[in-house]
ChimeraX commands (.cxc) that place a marker at each C-alpha (Angstrom):
marker #1 position 53.05,187.90,71.86 radius 0.5
marker #1 position 53.43,184.34,70.66 radius 0.5
marker #1 position 55.62,183.67,67.76 radius 0.5
marker #1 position 55.73,180.90,65.11 radius 0.5
marker #1 position 59.33,181.00,63.99 radius 0.5
marker #1 position 61.23,179.53,61.05 radius 0.5
marker #1 position 58.34,178.71,58.86 radius 0.5
marker #1 position 58.21,178.96,55.12 radius 0.5
marker #1 position 55.32,181.01,53.42 radius 0.5
marker #1 position 54.62,180.76,49.77 radius 0.5
marker #1 position 55.04,184.17,47.81 radius 0.5
marker #1 position 54.44,183.41,44.19 radius 0.5
marker #1 position 54.34,180.38,42.07 radius 0.5
marker #1 position 57.13,178.14,43.29 radius 0.5
marker #1 position 58.84,180.78,45.45 radius 0.5
marker #1 position 58.97,180.59,49.18 radius 0.5
marker #1 position 60.30,182.90,51.92 radius 0.5
marker #1 position 61.29,182.04,55.58 radius 0.5
marker #1 position 59.22,184.11,57.99 radius 0.5
marker #1 position 58.37,184.51,61.58 radius 0.5
marker #1 position 54.68,184.94,62.29 radius 0.5
marker #1 position 53.45,186.87,65.37 radius 0.5
marker #1 position 49.85,186.10,66.43 radius 0.5
marker #1 position 47.55,186.39,69.16 radius 0.5
marker #1 position 43.84,185.33,68.13 radius 0.5
marker #1 position 44.77,186.15,64.62 radius 0.5
marker #1 position 47.98,186.92,62.71 radius 0.5
marker #1 position 49.46,190.32,63.77 radius 0.5
marker #1 position 52.51,190.31,61.60 radius 0.5
marker #1 position 54.71,188.29,59.25 radius 0.5
marker #1 position 58.33,189.18,59.27 radius 0.5
marker #1 position 60.20,187.91,56.44 radius 0.5
marker #1 position 63.67,186.66,57.58 radius 0.5
marker #1 position 64.97,185.45,54.19 radius 0.5
marker #1 position 64.99,186.40,50.41 radius 0.5
marker #1 position 62.73,184.50,48.05 radius 0.5
marker #1 position 64.15,181.19,47.38 radius 0.5
marker #1 position 62.79,178.86,44.56 radius 0.5
marker #1 position 61.28,175.44,45.68 radius 0.5
marker #1 position 63.98,173.61,43.47 radius 0.5
marker #1 position 66.75,175.22,45.67 radius 0.5
marker #1 position 65.31,173.30,48.75 radius 0.5
marker #1 position 63.61,170.41,47.39 radius 0.5
marker #1 position 65.93,167.69,48.92 radius 0.5
marker #1 position 67.05,167.33,52.59 radius 0.5
marker #1 position 70.50,168.22,51.78 radius 0.5
marker #1 position 69.60,171.46,49.91 radius 0.5
marker #1 position 67.21,172.51,52.67 radius 0.5
marker #1 position 69.83,171.84,55.24 radius 0.5
marker #1 position 72.36,173.88,53.44 radius 0.5
marker #1 position 69.72,176.75,53.25 radius 0.5
marker #1 position 68.64,176.65,56.77 radius 0.5
marker #1 position 71.93,176.18,58.57 radius 0.5
marker #1 position 72.22,180.05,58.89 radius 0.5
marker #1 position 68.99,180.12,60.85 radius 0.5
marker #1 position 68.43,178.58,64.19 radius 0.5
marker #1 position 66.20,178.58,67.18 radius 0.5
marker #1 position 67.98,178.61,70.47 radius 0.5
marker #1 position 65.63,179.77,73.15 radius 0.5
marker #1 position 63.35,178.33,75.86 radius 0.5
marker #1 position 60.71,181.04,75.67 radius 0.5
marker #1 position 57.31,179.30,75.90 radius 0.5
marker #1 position 55.80,182.03,73.54 radius 0.5
marker #1 position 58.07,180.91,70.49 radius 0.5
marker #1 position 56.94,177.84,68.46 radius 0.5
marker #1 position 59.71,176.38,66.42 radius 0.5
marker #1 position 58.22,175.93,62.83 radius 0.5
marker #1 position 61.21,173.68,61.90 radius 0.5
marker #1 position 61.44,175.01,58.51 radius 0.5
marker #1 position 57.94,173.57,57.44 radius 0.5
marker #1 position 55.61,175.21,54.91 radius 0.5
marker #1 position 52.62,177.19,56.31 radius 0.5
marker #1 position 49.70,176.30,54.26 radius 0.5
marker #1 position 46.79,178.86,54.08 radius 0.5
marker #1 position 43.67,177.58,55.86 radius 0.5
marker #1 position 45.61,174.81,57.52 radius 0.5
marker #1 position 46.62,177.05,60.44 radius 0.5
marker #1 position 43.25,178.80,60.72 radius 0.5
marker #1 position 41.28,177.95,64.06 radius 0.5
marker link #1:1,2 radius 0.2
marker link #1:2,3 radius 0.2
marker link #1:3,4 radius 0.2
marker link #1:4,5 radius 0.2
marker link #1:5,6 radius 0.2
marker link #1:6,7 radius 0.2
marker link #1:7,8 radius 0.2
marker link #1:8,9 radius 0.2
marker link #1:9,10 radius 0.2
marker link #1:10,11 radius 0.2
marker link #1:11,12 radius 0.2
marker link #1:12,13 radius 0.2
marker link #1:13,14 radius 0.2
marker link #1:14,15 radius 0.2
marker link #1:15,16 radius 0.2
marker link #1:16,17 radius 0.2
marker link #1:17,18 radius 0.2
marker link #1:18,19 radius 0.2
marker link #1:19,20 radius 0.2
marker link #1:20,21 radius 0.2
marker link #1:21,22 radius 0.2
marker link #1:22,23 radius 0.2
marker link #1:23,24 radius 0.2
marker link #1:24,25 radius 0.2
marker link #1:25,26 radius 0.2
marker link #1:26,27 radius 0.2
marker link #1:27,28 radius 0.2
marker link #1:28,29 radius 0.2
marker link #1:29,30 radius 0.2
marker link #1:30,31 radius 0.2
marker link #1:31,32 radius 0.2
marker link #1:32,33 radius 0.2
marker link #1:33,34 radius 0.2
marker link #1:34,35 radius 0.2
marker link #1:35,36 radius 0.2
marker link #1:36,37 radius 0.2
marker link #1:37,38 radius 0.2
marker link #1:38,39 radius 0.2
marker link #1:39,40 radius 0.2
marker link #1:40,41 radius 0.2
marker link #1:41,42 radius 0.2
marker link #1:42,43 radius 0.2
marker link #1:43,44 radius 0.2
marker link #1:44,45 radius 0.2
marker link #1:45,46 radius 0.2
marker link #1:46,47 radius 0.2
marker link #1:47,48 radius 0.2
marker link #1:48,49 radius 0.2
marker link #1:49,50 radius 0.2
marker link #1:50,51 radius 0.2
marker link #1:51,52 radius 0.2
marker link #1:52,53 radius 0.2
marker link #1:53,54 radius 0.2
marker link #1:54,55 radius 0.2
marker link #1:55,56 radius 0.2
marker link #1:56,57 radius 0.2
marker link #1:57,58 radius 0.2
marker link #1:58,59 radius 0.2
marker link #1:59,60 radius 0.2
marker link #1:60,61 radius 0.2
marker link #1:61,62 radius 0.2
marker link #1:62,63 radius 0.2
marker link #1:63,64 radius 0.2
marker link #1:64,65 radius 0.2
marker link #1:65,66 radius 0.2
marker link #1:66,67 radius 0.2
marker link #1:67,68 radius 0.2
marker link #1:68,69 radius 0.2
marker link #1:69,70 radius 0.2
marker link #1:70,71 radius 0.2
marker link #1:71,72 radius 0.2
marker link #1:72,73 radius 0.2
marker link #1:73,74 radius 0.2
marker link #1:74,75 radius 0.2
marker link #1:75,76 radius 0.2
marker link #1:76,77 radius 0.2
marker link #1:77,78 radius 0.2
marker link #1:78,79 radius 0.2
view
């Protein structure tokens, strides 16, 4: 099953969680891989790098798409 890995998902207000999203023709599962983080804790490159350094993508699996720690915006990823 294809996987969109290391993508931020908005949970509430200015809170985000890092997630892996499994999908086929539609989303099948969102697996959270971090606790909630306030936007202000990752709003600069330095803060984001510090937060994401413990997460990585080291695979050549063609079914895994690296989200590069970007924000998934509802509607923007619909077909």
